[in-house]
N, C-alpha and C positions, 0 to 999 in steps of 0.2 A: 521424441514424441512426448507431448505435454499430457499429463493426467489431470482431469478435472473431476473432483469429488462432488457428487450431487446430493450426497446424504450428510446431513448435519451431524449425526451420531458417529458415522464412520470417520468423518474428518476430525471430530472431537477426539476420538480414540487415537487416531494416528498422531495428532499433535501432543497428546498426553504421553504416548510412548517415546516421542522425541524430546520429552521434557521441555516443552516450548516456553515455559516461563523463563528459562535460562536465556533464550534467545531475546525475549523482551527486555530482561535485565541487562543484557549486553548492549542492546541498542540504547537503552536509557543512559548507561554509563557513557557510551560513545557520543551521544547527542545531548548530554547534560547542559541545561541552560538554553538550548536551541528551541525555537518555535517550530513545531512539527505539524505538517498536513498529513492526513491519511487519505490516500487516493484509492477509492474503491470501497463501496458499502454493500458488497454482496455476500455470498455464503462464507467466504474466508473471514472476512472482517467481523461478521456476525458471530461466528464460532469463537473467534479470538476475544472479541469484546465481552461475550457472555461467560467466558471460562477462565480468563486470565486477568491479572492485575496490571493495568495500564497506567496506574496513577503516577509512576515514576517518568513517564513519557509526557513532555509538555505539549500535548495535542491541543492545537488551537482551532482546528476545523477539520471536518470530513468533507472531502470533495468527491462528487460522483456525477456522471452525466444524467443519472436518473433524477437528480434534483432539478433539472432543467424544466421539466413539465410540472413537477410538484412543487408547491411552496412549502418546503419543509425547513423551518427555522432550526430544527434540532434532530439529531439522529444519534441514539444510544447515549444521550446526555451531552453530546458535543454539538457545537454550531455546525450546520450543514449548508454547503453551497454547491452550485453547479460547477463542475470541473473547469469549464471555460471562463469562469469568474476568477480563477486563481491569479491571473495576471494583475488583478486589482487587490490582492490580498497580501499582507505582510507575513512572511514565513522564512525559515532558514533551511528546512529539510523537508523532502517528500518521501514518506514511507509508503510503499506500494502494498495495499491490502487486497491484492487480486492474485489469482493463479497465473494469469497471462501478463506477468510482469515485464517482459521484454516488449510486448506490443504496447502496454500501458506507457512505458517509458518513452517509446517512439512517438505515441500520441502526444504526450506532454511536451516533448522537445520539438516535434515538427509541426504541431497544430496549435497547441495552447500557447507555447512560447516560441513561436516561429522566428522571433527576433534574434535567437541565439543566446538568450540570457544563460549565465553560468548557474547551473542547478546541481544541488546535491540530492540524488535520488537513490533510494535503496529499497529492496523488497523486505517486507516483514518476514518472509520465509528465506532460509538460507538455501543457496543454490547447491545442488549436488553436482558431482563430477559430470554426469551426462548432460545436465542442463547447461553447464558451462561450455561443453563441447558444441551442443546444439546452438547456443547463442553465438558462438564464435563463427560456426558455419553460416548461420543466417547473415551476420554482419559482413562476411566475405562475399556474399552474393548480392549485396545492396549496392 
């Protein structure tokens, strides 16, 4: 069962307790020199971008479906595009800035890149043990 936090301060406190900057630094080291897309511009990414140093990540664009109707050239200091325009954008890695990472990854792989393009996709959040089990169970039912 996924938990979605609706409160900015609650999520901020939870990430602080998890020492979330370590996760950002680990991702920055893993994807050093790679062009990174952040997929998702909701509560999670807002909390992260407002409270953590993302400067070591080479973020080239923020992609979200909400940018479809809005003409938003920039979001939180980054170029902003509609998620469905990703297929026309040059990048190496997609980091998921959403709570619903499994569903977001499916959308990316099955709708945006339905041609089967080889993609590197990872969540900004580390998966806990129960999330890994839940994901495995969902994949077995597909």
